[in-house]
ROBA-218737 format. One record per residue: residue number from 1; x, y, z of N, C-alpha, C in turn. Coordinates in Angstrom, 3 decimals, always signed. Example, Ala and Ser with C-alpha at 12.3 -4.5 7.8 and 13.67 -1.06 7.14 Angstrom:
<pts>
   resi        nc1        nc2        nc3       cac1       cac2       cac3        cc1        cc2        cc3
      1    +13.190     -5.690     +7.800    +12.300     -4.500     +7.800    +13.200     -3.300     +7.800
      2    +12.850     -2.250     +7.080    +13.670     -1.060     +7.140    +12.900     +0.030     +7.870
</pts>
This chain:
<pts>
   resi        nc1        nc2        nc3       cac1       cac2       cac3        cc1        cc2        cc3
      1     -7.043    -20.979    -11.686     -5.923    -20.322    -11.746     -6.275    -18.750    -11.928
      2     -6.001    -17.908    -11.118     -6.316    -16.335    -11.163     -5.789    -15.508    -12.192
      3     -6.615    -14.546    -13.146     -6.230    -13.756    -14.119     -6.160    -12.688    -12.974
      4     -4.761    -11.799    -13.615     -4.524    -10.687    -12.783     -4.402     -9.559    -13.959
      5     -4.933     -8.358    -13.859     -4.626     -6.805    -14.897     -4.766     -5.895    -13.734
      6     -3.507     -4.959    -14.547     -3.580     -3.627    -13.396     -3.680     -2.778    -14.883
      7     -4.547     -1.629    -14.682     -5.094     -0.713    -15.569     -4.760     +0.802    -15.121
      8     -4.454     +1.704    -15.990     -4.148     +3.162    -15.668     -5.779     +3.657    -15.107
      9     -5.600     +4.298    -14.176     -6.910     +4.908    -13.629     -7.605     +6.061    -14.231
     10     -8.003     +5.505    -15.488     -8.382     +6.500    -16.545     -9.667     +5.829    -16.870
     11    -10.835     +6.739    -17.479    -11.884     +5.744    -18.000    -11.879     +5.108    -19.244
     12    -10.745     +5.502    -19.824    -10.577     +4.628    -21.412    -10.402     +3.049    -20.789
     13     -9.728     +2.767    -19.907     -9.580     +1.639    -19.229    -10.362     +0.609    -18.926
     14    -11.853     +1.143    -18.957    -12.818     +0.212    -18.698    -13.136     -0.603    -19.752
     15    -13.222     +0.021    -21.101    -13.190     -0.919    -22.151    -12.510     -2.179    -22.257
     16    -11.328     -1.751    -22.013    -10.025     -2.857    -21.958    -10.386     -3.869    -20.977
     17    -10.631     -3.390    -19.714    -10.892     -4.231    -18.611    -12.306     -5.398    -18.787
     18    -13.085     -4.724    -19.463    -14.299     -5.259    -20.019    -14.039     -6.339    -20.772
     19    -13.335     -6.004    -21.770    -12.753     -7.218    -22.902    -11.816     -8.025    -22.329
     20    -10.617     -7.600    -21.505    -10.051     -8.652    -20.992    -10.529     -9.981    -20.049
     21    -11.564     -8.984    -19.343    -12.133    -10.085    -18.058    -12.943    -10.980    -19.142
     22    -13.849    -10.539    -19.867    -14.483    -11.287    -20.777    -13.974    -12.538    -21.747
     23    -12.522    -12.424    -22.034    -12.142    -13.129    -23.049    -11.162    -14.297    -22.099
     24    -11.098    -13.921    -20.586    -10.080    -14.698    -19.508    -11.320    -15.858    -19.228
     25    -12.657    -15.318    -19.223    -13.706    -16.455    -19.260    -13.763    -17.759    -19.863
     26    -13.800    -18.691    -19.315    -13.655    -19.989    -20.393    -14.993    -20.064    -21.138
     27    -14.742    -20.247    -22.655    -15.481    -19.989    -23.566    -17.186    -20.825    -23.642
     28    -16.818    -21.739    -22.442    -18.434    -22.578    -22.236    -19.055    -21.609    -21.350
     29    -18.416    -20.823    -20.420    -18.989    -20.045    -19.572    -19.525    -18.487    -19.942
     30    -19.209    -18.133    -21.196    -19.325    -16.781    -21.621    -20.765    -16.603    -22.237
     31    -21.516    -17.456    -22.764    -23.011    -17.544    -22.690    -23.696    -16.938    -21.564
     32    -23.438    -17.533    -20.510    -24.396    -17.270    -19.518    -23.768    -16.399    -18.286
     33    -22.463    -16.169    -18.238    -21.833    -15.291    -17.100    -21.157    -14.207    -17.902
     34    -20.942    -13.785    -19.342    -20.263    -13.078    -19.867    -20.942    -11.807    -19.679
     35    -22.051    -11.577    -20.119    -22.888    -10.340    -19.991    -22.763     -9.855    -18.567
     36    -23.066    -10.369    -17.508    -23.430    -10.093    -16.111    -21.729     -9.743    -16.005
     37    -21.005    -10.800    -16.026    -19.796    -10.243    -15.695    -18.834     -9.009    -16.484
     38    -19.148     -8.722    -17.619    -18.936     -7.641    -18.126    -19.432     -6.517    -17.556
     39    -20.607     -6.231    -17.160    -21.311     -5.220    -16.321    -20.767     -5.177    -15.322
     40    -20.524     -6.132    -14.105    -19.741     -5.836    -13.193    -18.243     -5.192    -13.224
     41    -17.919     -5.623    -14.120    -16.389     -4.883    -14.582    -16.769     -3.379    -14.784
     42    -17.788     -3.151    -15.335    -17.876     -1.537    -15.957    -18.110     -0.784    -14.687
     43    -18.819     -1.419    -13.803    -19.606     -0.742    -12.723    -18.389     -0.609    -11.555
     44    -17.809     -1.895    -11.154    -16.755     -1.657    -10.140    -15.219     -0.953    -10.612
     45    -14.967     -0.953    -11.809    -14.104     -0.142    -12.388    -14.082     +1.329    -12.436
     46    -15.616     +1.582    -13.010    -15.777     +2.798    -13.192    -16.060     +3.483    -11.520
     47    -16.345     +2.866    -10.424    -16.611     +3.305     -9.097    -15.033     +3.648     -8.859
     48    -14.366     +2.309     -9.012    -12.699     +2.723     -8.639    -12.136     +4.049     -8.906
     49    -12.225     +4.074    -10.413    -11.670     +5.491    -11.153    -12.374     +6.480    -10.597
     50    -13.578     +6.467    -10.494    -14.070     +8.098    -10.183    -13.799     +8.541     -8.599
     51    -13.905     +7.442     -7.585    -14.031     +7.534     -6.583    -12.696     +6.856     -5.555
     52    -11.639     +6.399     -6.146    -10.734     +6.039     -5.373     -9.416     +6.169     -5.719
     53     -9.245     +6.383     -7.061     -7.942     +6.619     -7.630     -8.043     +8.453     -7.852
     54     -6.453     +8.513     -7.851     -6.132     +9.854     -8.529     -5.577     +9.602    -10.056
     55     -6.136    +10.032    -11.128     -5.206     +9.705    -12.389     -4.355    +10.530    -12.536
     56     -4.214    +11.845    -12.113     -3.086    +12.710    -12.212     -1.878    +12.430    -11.219
     57     -1.869    +11.630    -10.835     -0.883    +11.042     -9.982     -0.322     +9.282    -10.683
     58     -0.661     +9.180    -11.881     -0.503     +7.962    -12.313     -1.022     +6.954    -11.640
     59     -1.845     +6.745    -10.879     -2.038     +5.602    -10.104     -3.147     +4.682    -11.131
     60     -2.949     +3.032    -10.356     -3.721     +2.171    -11.540     -4.653     +1.618    -10.600
     61     -5.637     +0.894    -11.244     -6.528     +0.100    -10.422     -6.300     -1.598    -10.907
     62     -6.397     -2.640    -10.171     -6.166     -3.805    -10.304     -7.366     -4.677    -10.437
     63     -7.485     -5.564    -11.160     -8.507     -6.535    -11.212     -7.975     -8.251    -11.168
     64     -8.567     -8.809    -10.412     -8.149    -10.006    -10.371     -9.663    -11.025    -10.731
     65     -9.584    -12.126    -11.102    -10.691    -12.630    -11.662    -10.550    -14.189    -11.425
     66    -11.164    -14.851    -10.745    -10.858    -16.283    -10.283    -12.208    -17.193    -10.019
     67    -12.086    -18.501    -10.170    -13.161    -19.483     -9.953    -12.843    -19.997     -8.446
     68    -14.119    -20.004     -7.701    -13.829    -20.986     -6.216    -15.210    -20.752     -5.536
     69    -15.321    -22.162     -5.205    -16.801    -22.296     -4.211    -17.938    -21.844     -5.131
     70    -17.689    -22.548     -6.315    -19.023    -22.502     -7.002    -19.442    -21.059     -7.562
     71    -18.601    -20.284     -7.799    -18.801    -18.599     -8.120    -17.218    -18.461     -9.103
     72    -17.524    -17.610     -9.911    -16.598    -16.523    -10.447    -16.379    -15.511     -9.761
     73    -15.522    -15.181     -9.432    -15.067    -13.727     -8.307    -14.477    -12.704     -9.426
     74    -14.518    -11.429     -8.758    -14.097    -10.375     -9.627    -13.605     -9.278     -8.216
     75    -12.356     -9.123     -8.312    -11.952     -8.017     -7.520    -11.325     -7.017     -7.935
     76    -11.875     -5.759     -7.552    -11.558     -4.439     -8.050    -10.637     -3.957     -6.924
     77     -9.444     -3.529     -7.168     -8.917     -2.606     -6.083     -8.183     -1.489     -6.651
     78     -8.181     -0.444     -5.658     -7.797     +0.893     -6.162     -7.235     +1.503     -4.805
     79     -6.351     +2.420     -5.129     -5.678     +2.857     -3.884     -6.289     +3.807     -2.705
     80     -7.669     +4.404     -3.110     -8.106     +5.176     -1.922     -8.368     +4.453     -0.962
     81     -8.932     +5.358     +0.215     -9.338     +4.677     +1.483    -10.950     +4.696     +1.818
     82    -11.455     +5.116     +1.011    -13.266     +5.016     +1.130    -13.602     +3.813     +0.948
     83    -14.933     +3.876     +1.679    -15.620     +2.519     +1.555    -16.828     +2.508     +0.787
     84    -16.872     +2.311     -0.197    -17.993     +2.217     -1.375    -19.234     +1.734     -0.583
     85    -20.317     +2.117     -0.915    -21.643     +1.661     -0.374    -22.626     +2.067     -1.273
     86    -23.801     +1.309     -1.049    -24.918     +1.590     -1.901    -25.540     +2.553     -1.729
     87    -26.112     +3.468     -2.814    -26.836     +4.624     -2.748    -28.280     +4.125     -3.011
     88    -28.957     +5.545     -2.911    -30.597     +5.315     -3.766    -30.447     +6.590     -4.288
     89    -30.334     +6.985     -5.172    -29.936     +8.273     -5.980    -31.684     +8.631     -6.356
     90    -32.082     +9.918     -6.557    -32.995    +10.409     -6.968    -33.431     +9.755     -8.368
     91    -34.956     +9.640     -8.577    -35.141     +8.873    -10.099    -34.618     +9.683    -11.279
     92    -34.357    +11.048    -11.039    -33.803    +11.789    -12.214    -32.359    +11.825    -12.041
     93    -31.676    +11.162    -11.019    -30.261    +11.338    -10.807    -29.630    +10.552    -12.360
     94    -28.160    +11.451    -12.643    -27.677    +10.440    -13.684    -26.667     +9.376    -13.104
     95    -26.258     +9.548    -12.184    -25.359     +8.359    -11.477    -25.722     +7.956    -10.265
     96    -24.759     +7.044     -9.753    -25.279     +6.878     -8.216    -25.806     +5.321     -8.253
     97    -25.881     +4.728     -9.323    -26.699     +3.181     -9.349    -25.917     +2.185     -9.636
     98    -24.567     +2.186     -9.605    -23.582     +1.269     -9.712    -23.793     +0.356     -8.775
     99    -23.589     +0.386     -7.434    -23.497     -0.893     -6.481    -24.730     -1.174     -6.196
    100    -25.834     -0.600     -6.571    -27.061     -1.000     -6.843    -27.373     -2.333     -7.666
    101    -26.586     -2.044     -9.107    -26.515     -3.237    -10.175    -25.384     -4.247     -9.657
    102    -24.566     -3.842     -8.779    -23.673     -5.193     -8.285    -24.146     -5.679     -7.312
    103    -25.335     -5.286     -6.443    -26.188     -5.789     -5.279    -27.087     -6.963     -6.189
    104    -27.650     -6.086     -7.356    -28.618     -6.774     -7.771    -27.784     -8.289     -8.535
    105    -27.088     -8.084     -9.212    -26.049     -8.899    -10.204    -25.463    -10.163     -9.650
    106    -24.585    -10.012     -8.475    -23.701    -10.752     -7.454    -24.514    -11.421     -6.733
    107    -24.165    -12.689     -6.560    -24.777    -13.470     -5.786    -24.393    -13.330     -4.165
    108    -22.859    -12.883     -3.722    -22.285    -12.118     -3.234    -21.361    -11.306     -3.372
    109    -21.124    -10.183     -2.526    -20.268     -9.104     -2.485    -19.743     -8.377     -1.232
    110    -18.496     -7.938     -1.307    -17.937     -7.469     +0.023    -17.193     -5.978     -0.332
    111    -16.749     -5.419     +0.910    -15.742     -4.165     +0.573    -14.857     -4.626     +1.339
    112    -13.676     -4.457     +1.157    -12.667     -4.776     +2.099    -11.480     -4.048     +2.197
    113    -10.778     -3.507     +3.015     -9.547     -2.712     +2.803     -8.187     -3.255     +2.556
    114     -7.427     -2.939     +1.922     -6.302     -3.710     +1.435     -5.222     -3.767     +2.620
    115     -4.153     -4.561     +2.839     -3.455     -4.832     +3.768     -2.434     -3.344     +4.062
    116     -2.136     -2.349     +2.778     -1.210     -1.502     +2.912     -2.011     -0.370     +2.781
    117     -2.866     -0.289     +1.612     -3.350     +1.060     +1.070     -4.512     +0.861     +0.049
    118     -5.540     +1.156     +0.461     -6.774     +1.300     -0.747     -7.855     +0.066     -0.344
    119     -8.858     +0.294     -1.134     -9.857     -0.748     -0.985    -10.169     -1.777     -2.000
    120    -10.558     -2.892     -1.571    -10.870     -3.810     -2.859    -12.796     -4.096     -2.889
    121    -13.253     -4.069     -3.853    -14.473     -4.593     -3.809    -14.708     -6.159     -4.695
    122    -15.186     -6.883     -3.990    -15.107     -8.141     -4.520    -16.781     -8.788     -4.752
    123    -16.785     -9.153     -5.869    -18.178     -9.435     -6.555    -18.126    -10.936     -6.944
    124    -18.851    -11.966     -6.848    -19.269    -13.234     -7.040    -20.418    -13.703     -8.022
    125    -20.236    -14.333     -8.957    -21.411    -14.647     -9.769    -21.552    -16.181     -9.611
    126    -22.761    -16.726     -9.559    -22.830    -18.245     -9.444    -22.489    -18.888    -10.734
    127    -21.605    -19.939    -10.727    -21.558    -20.820    -11.859    -22.937    -21.483    -12.075
    128    -23.111    -21.806    -13.426    -24.473    -22.596    -13.885    -24.036    -23.961    -13.274
    129    -25.264    -24.671    -13.182    -25.366    -25.801    -12.795    -25.204    -26.441    -11.366
</pts>
């Protein structure tokens, strides 16, 4: 059964989302997937808030978490129309590594346009065993 959350497009939502997603993960999977899932949530939600949503317009970001095909999937959707992509920042850059982390952690990930407006980034973590 999928879990769905909507959060204000504000940096304070990142910690709340991280906690909600971690708590939705079955207890038996928390030791092996909890840390990576929290990191994916942080990176994807932070990118959605920084690059896809306009907090001044009271926009929201949406998260969906569900198990399927031997993975736990996390989709983070925002109302913007940009397409996130992996960048390779300079060694001294303070930002720009979020999707590099996603690419490293996730066993699969993709970017998809939403049917009416916005973009979703979907990332999967392989279930143990």
